[in-house]
MIKOLVO-490189 format. One record per residue (C-alpha): x, y, z negated. Coordinates in pm, whole numbers, plus 50000, padded with zeros to 5 digits. Layout:
N
XYZ...
***
This chain:
499
600538444388789602838416688910602648406289273600488375089306602248344089434601178320989716603098289689618601598279789281600048245889214597638235488935598858216988628602018237588596603048264188346603458289988623599858284188739598628292888388600668324688358600798339988708598278349888971597778328189281596218346589577596478333789935596228362290189593818342990413591018349090160590708385490262588198383590547586788410790771583978420390534584258399490218586708376890035586548338690021588948312689888588968276189787589198278989409592358265089247593958256789584594018292189728593288313889424593288308589047591418327488775594408350388718594268357589090590588366789055591578389888770594178405888997591428410589257589308428688997592168451788905592868457889275589208466089342589128490589049592308506689179590818510389527587608525989388589668551989199591828557689508588838566889727587378589489459584158570489394582568569689047584048538588875580698522288796579968487788937577168461788940578428425988906576528393188941577208356489019575568328289214574708293689086577798271989115579618252488849582448277488836580928310888947580388323588592584068317488509585118335088829582888364788745584308367388392587848367988533586828394588786585258415488508588478414088303590358428788599587718455488657587808465588291591598466688300591288490488594588978514288406585598504788556582218506088387580788471488461577028464988469576638426988454573208416188586573958379188525572828350988755571798368389075571168367589445573478390189646570568413589733569698415789363573178429389300572778453589594569398464189452571168471089122573248498089292570028517489356568088508489043571008512988799572558542788981575918526289040577818532889365579808500389359578988463089370580908430489337578868398889383580628365889308579368341189569580578316589828577238321790008576508290390213580068276590205580558241990060581328236089694584918244089610584718278089779584328310389588584348346589696583268382189635581048405489839581968441389759580878476689833581448512389715578848531289919575278518089896573778501190094577038492490275579528465090201583218466190284584408463290642587878456490785589408489790677588368486390313589258449490303592638456890459593508482890196592238460489914594458432490045597478455890040596798466189682596278430889550599058412789737601458441789684600928442289309599758478489331596908475489080596868503488822595628498088464593458526588333591558535088019587788537788021586758501988093583288493687961581028463087987577218466287980575068435087994571828442588182569258418388044566008410388225567128424588560565768394388750562218405688666562948441288782564268428389115561528402789183558818428189096560318453489338560568428489625557008415989573555588451189550556448458389914554018431990049550518421289948549138394190176545348392490223545298363990475545388328590326548858314690399550498282390285554288286190276557038260590222559808276790016563098258290075566138266789863568498236989898568898236189517570788269189543570438301789355567308312989542565298285989365565248307989054563818337589248562078329489577559028308789468558018334889212558518363789455556488347089732553618338789497553508374989384553218385189750549928365989756550668333089937550348296689834553838282789778554958246989835558308243789660561068223789828564398217389653563928247589427565408231389113568888245589066571628219589108575098231889196576028197389329573678204189624572558167589632570618168889962572378194390184574168227490159571698256290120572168270990467569028276990679571168278590992572268242190952570358214591125570138193090809568138219190619565958228690916564968192190974563818188590614561878221290633560138209890953559218176590798557658193390494555598216790716554178186890904553478167690583551648196290413550028214590704551788246390596551608277990805555398281490800558548273290604560968299390475564468287590383567058306990184570848303290172573078299789868573038336389768569648346289905570678372390159569518351490457566168336990557565498308390800562078301390954560168270591074556758276291234553428258391186554348231791445557618222891270559798241091523562618262891392562658298891514566148313391516566528346791344567118366291664563728354691799562078362691463563788396591486562328401891833558858392791704559288416991412560598444191644557578439791872555218442091575556968470691395557478491591710553688494891736553488513791405556968529291437557168542091800560588550591945562318530391673565908518291702566888482291625570408468091592571178431691682574408411691688576148397591994574958362291914571338373491962569018365592252569248385692572565458390592561565928422692363567338438292680564338429992894561308428692661558348447892807556628453292470559688470392324559998491892636556328501892617556728512192252559838532792328562118510492122565878511392170568008480592098571748482592032573958451392044576798452191792579478431091627578398399891441578788402091063576538414390786578818443890711578938455091075575188452791139574378468990803576758497590876575488502891232571858502091114572638529490860574768549491105572028550391371569158554791125567678522991273564428508791142565938473991111568918452691200568788415791288571608390491289571218355991441572618339191130569518350290937570588383690789567758409190820568338445890733565038463290671565418500890633563218531590597559948523390420560628486090470563688482390247566958497290129568918487590443570888458190298570358421590382567778405190158566238371390240563178378090022562508412090180562858395490522560418368390414557988395590308558318412890644557538380290827554488373790606553308409690658553588404691036551338374191008548938394090789548708421091059547898393991315545248373891129544058355391436547508343091536549668314491411553418319791397553858295291685551468316491894553438348191823556568329491930554838316392244554058352292345557788358492391559328353092736561078319692773564688316392665566458285692531569098293992270571478269292111572298263291751575338281891627578178257091675581588260491511584728241491613587518241191354590448264491412592898273991137592588309291001596218316291089595628305991452592038314591542592478351091645595418343091872593488314692031590448336992075592558363692247593548337992509589938326792558588778363092592591468369292855590508337793043586858347993068587678384593137589968374593422587268351493558584718379893548587138404393712587718379593994583988376494062583898341493920580968318493852579738295393578577618265493685576828282394016575918316193869577888347793920579348364293609577808399193570579918411293277582128399892992581358419492672584418419192446583238440092146583328408291931584988378392095583588374392447579948372892558579708363192926576478373693102575358355193415573218367793703570048350193583570248365093230571828334293072574988338992864577688321492663579558334792359582828325592188583998345091884585948339391562584168332191235584848359990989584648338390678585708302890769588548286390965586368282591274585388296891608581698303391679579898292591996576368301792112574788296992456571418308092595569668298092916566818316293084566108284593291565518254393069566578235092763568578211292982570428240593138571188254092789572748220392703574728221093030576118255592950577608240192638578548205292758579738213993109581198248693045582108257492686583078223592548585478213492827586998248592839587728248692466589018212992482592028226492674593188243992355594938219292120594528243091825590728238691840589288209091649585938191891617582588210191615580548210991293577448203291502576648200291872573608202192098
***
């Protein structure tokens, strides 16, 4: 295997004969590049050979489930990846057009230890990537991604005999039937199913109907141009459309799915979005009744209410805060034998008798519907209203180049840590602690907090704030604290959205 280059440009002979792979595509727990600009199809092939080499290196059975999301180029990317995997001696089980959780499900159903799902998730068109794993239900973390990067960029891929391609026809039906079998809703529920014209449109409406609810389809026709908005239920544009459809139809709730179907966003019966950490708290309250002394894992972007909730305490539940990122929360959930893990971005990890422990937007949707079914006299808005008050911001992301963001973040972490050590204050409140397990989360004496961390898959920082006082105070924590503090760093650009 030749070492991939980083200086190739399209429309040249070299681009057609050599691999282009930019190192920045190797993220903490998956790989993402802008196709043609940062990686070419020969580079994807080199990635496949590198992945096969890594699987052999760690002594795992070389059998892998492969699928692709619905983008204009994802099938071509998957074919290039498969060529590399075959070259490296892997048995490839191709499940075709898929959601990421369908590929993860294939590891269990098809008895294959490895997975490689071609998807750019919710990233804009032009991006491609691969989510990988070699130990179900886990996906790669920094150690595995670091070694894979060494193999690919170092030209260390090893060709082996034994490559085999098996096309698994009809696997969509197997997956949808399995997801729907976990939940049978008896209560009449009208549900808006929002897919942003992404891959989930081919799966979610059918699965929800089989669970027993009335489905109102919204942007479920597949269109890889994403004509209305990017399929990302954490983005304001999609949430606004979901809320509008709920009000128009009198639906009980809206469920929105991202580009590869591993995340679920929620809007209640009043048209108000409920961020995934609050949905997670509602689920934890409900599940801890039937699963006493359960453990739940949540990420550092999640509400501080988990720390203080009286219902969880009464049911003996333990909540562990951990690093943001689907790979981290998935791994910690498995490590602790937790009943579920919740990530504020909309990844839900239902384990035990609830699921296989990986993030699946449809399984999460089923869990939310089952919670409503167990509370037949309550609307979703009423279950939300039963939570203590806390005002949490949208996830906001200012641009910061991949090559610079971790250095910039180190300086921000030091600044806040020094402020905490000196007994400093933010907007008149004493800093109680600065948690630095993943960026910096600064807790204030009234329970409010602010968070700055680096995005693991885009050239951005990530900002979240939460107030225990009011919505106006939540806005002040951003506008009077975070925004002016970050403005002092010239490497940090504009926010993708602001409160």
